[in-house]
N, C-alpha and C positions, 0 to 999 in steps of 0.2 A: 504493499499500500504506500509506503514512504517513497519508493522509487517512482511510482506512478504520480504521486503528488508533487515530487520534485520536477517532473516534466509538465506540470500544470494540468494533470489529468485527474480522473475520478475512477475508483474501483467499486463495482457493485458485485454482490454475492447473492445468489438465489439457491437455497438448499431445500431439498425434499428428503425427508426421512426414508431410509432404505433404498433411495434411488441415486443420490449423489448431489453434487453442487455444480452450479454454472457460474463462472467468473466472467464478468464483462468489464472491459477497460475502455474508457473514452478518453482520447487524447486530442488536444487542439492541434490540428495539422492544416496546412495550406496546400491546395493543389497547385502544382506548377507545371509548366511545359517542359518537355524533355530537353529542349535546347537551352533552358535556363538552369539545368542541373550542372553544377561544377564537375568538370571532368578531371579525374586524377591525372596529373602530368606523368608522361611516360618516363620511366627510369632511364637516366642517361649515364652511360659508362664513361668514366674518365680515362682518356688515353695518355695524357701527359700534360706538361706545363708549357704554356706558350712562352717561348724564349723572350720575345720582345716585351713581355709583361713583367719580367723579373726586375724589381727595383735595384738600382745600382748598388745601394747600400748592402744588399744581401750578399752579393758576390765579392765586393771590394772590401767591406769591413770584416767579413768573416773568413776571407781567404779561400773560399770554395765556391765554384759556380753551381749554385743550386740551393734549395731550401734544406735546412737542417732542423730536424724535429726529434726531440727526446721523448720517448714513450716510457712512462713510469707506472708500473703495476706489479703487485706481488704475485699475481697469477700469470704463469708463463703463457697459458692459452690466450688470455686477454691481450698480452703484449704481441703475441704472434698474429692475432687477428688484425691489429692496427698496423703492424709492420707489413703484412701481406697486402694491406689496402694501400699503403703509402709508397713503399719502395718501388713497385712496378711503374709508377707514373713519374719517377725521376726525383723523388724526395729522399734525401739521405737520412737514415734513421739509426738511432742508437737506443738501447734499452737499459732500464734500471729496475731493480726489483723492490726498492724501498726508497724513502726520502733521502737518507744519508748517501746512498749510492748515487742518487740523482744529483745531489749537490756536487759530489766529486766530479761527475761527468760534466755538469753544467759549467763549473769554474774552468775546467780544462778545454772543453769543446765549444762552449758558447753557442748553443743552438738559438735559432730565432723563435722557436715555439716549444713549449713543454705540454704534453698531454698527460695530466696528472690524476692518478687515482687518490682516494681519500684514505681508506682504511688499509694500512700497511704496517708490518713490524718494523722495529728499530726506530723509524721516524715516519710519522704519518704525512699525508699530503698537505694538510693545513699548515703544519710547521715548516715543511719544505718550501711551500709557496711563499710564506712570510720571508724566509731567508733569501729566496731567489729575488723577490721583488724589492727587498731592501738593499741588495748588492749594487755595485756600480753598473752592472749590465742589466739590472732589473727593469729599468724603464724602456729597454730595447728588446726585452724578451716577453713574449705573451704566454701566459699560463692559462690553459683551458682545462678545467677539471672535468674528467670523464668518470662518473661514478654511478653506482646502482642505488645510492641513497635516495629514499623517497621522503625524507623528513625535511620540511621547509626550514626548520631551525638550523639544520646542518648546512643547507644550501646558503643561508644567510651568513653563517660563520665562515664558510669557504670564500664567499665574495668579499667579506670583510678582511680576509687575510691578504687580499690583493689580486685574487684571480680575475682574469679578464672576462671569462665566460664559463658557463656550466652546461654540460651536455649529459643527459641522463642515459644510463644503460638500461635496456639494450638500445643502441643508437642506430640511426639510419646512416649509411655511408655519406649521404648528401650533407648531413649535419657537420661531419668532420671536414669535408671539402669546402663547404660554405664558410666555416670558421677560418680556414686557411686563407681563402680568398679575401675575406673581410679584414683580417688582422695583418696578413703579410703583403697584401696588395698584388698578389700574383693572379693570373688567369689560367684556368684549365681549358684544354681542348677536349670536347666531348665527342662521343661517337657520332651523334647526330650532326655536330658541327662539321665533321669531316665529310659526311654524306652530303650536307647541304651546301657547304662552302668550297668543297673541292680541295682540301689540304691532302692531296693524294701522295705527295712525295715525302710527307712528314717533316718538311724543312722547319716548321714552326714548333716541332716537338722537342722539348728538352730531353726527354727520354721515354721510350716505350719498350724498354728491354724486358719488361715483365709480362708481355703478352703471352698468352698460353698457346700451346701447339694446336688447341682446338678452336682458335679464332676462325670465324667465318662459318662454323657449323652451328646449326640450330640445336641448342641443348634440349629443347622440348621434344625433339624427335627421338630421344633415348627412350626406349620402351622397357617395361618391366620384363618383357620376354627375354631380354639379355640376361637379367638376373636369374630367371628361371632356367635358361639354357645352361647356366653355370652350375645348376644343381646346388645352390647355396643352402646351408642349413636354415630351416625356417626360424630357428632361434636367433641366428645372426641378423636376419632381415628385421625381426621384431625388435631386437636390441637397437638397431639403427633407427627404427621408427620412434622408439622411446627416447633415444638420444636427441633426435631432431625436435620432437614435440616438447621435450623438457629443457632444451637449450644446453645440453651437455656436449659442448663443442669438442672437448678433449676425448670423450668416449667415441663420438662420431668419427673423429680423425683416426682413432685406433681401428675401428671397424672398416673404414675405407682402406686402410693400409692392408688389412687382411684380404680384401678383395683384390688389391693390386698384385698380390702374389699369384692370383689366378688370371686376371684380365687387367693389365696395367692401363689400357686405353679407357676402359669403362671407369676405372678408379679415378683417372684424371678428370673425366667428365663429372663424376659425383663430387670430387673435391672442389672443382671449379664452381659448381652450384653452391656448395657450402661456403666457399670464400666470398661469393657474391651475395650471400644471404638469401638465396633463392630456395627457401625452406619449403614453400608450397609445392614447387616442382619436385623437390626431393621426396616429399610425402606422396605425391602423385605416383612417382616412379616406383616407390617401394610398396605401395598399397595396391596398385593396379594388377 
């Protein structure tokens, strides 16, 4: 009833002894034309960084042609997800497993951006952020907190420590790339841009070395029959489904590695779907 009332509606109940109950919900809705319904924008895959968009200060002041981002998280799987997302498009990435390790790398390496988790051993993200932002390079380094914390109080505490932005886990890859574009001032070249604007020779790409061998193939054409033809144990398939549905990335990775021993090409397809957060397609393939 409370959920219905929060939406401005009313709930009615009509009960008849020994027969059952009928629940009726009336909600205030407005009829709209199909053309007026917002269309979810198509997901755009980032191919690389547009060379001409790189601010001179990034390459000149940091001694390296490219963006340098430090990923800080005590979970190796979480670090791996971000590294796999950023490195293929030309971003130089280093990793740290706690705040203290992050500070050591920060002082020596001087990245332009830090993607910081909050809850970590040795030194948490809040303390590490305070130290980074209070250092000489603090005003030239952007700290983006990437955390699963749902508590508003903790978000406020993080922002008060000097963080520039807060991204909640699980994140969309567009949130990470948008933050990089916003704070570092670079521009990414997207797959649709290449198709529409004709950047066929890749001359504007800083790097695209991370493209997979399966580029150009429609991943949705992978059929569950391929799994069936391999005669995989049903228990393995079910464990993969549970891993996808539960968000257990490390377990999913282990299961895909098991498939790679049987069919490496199929395993690469599955891993690419996982890396691109195409979990609905993975579920479809596993359940069909």
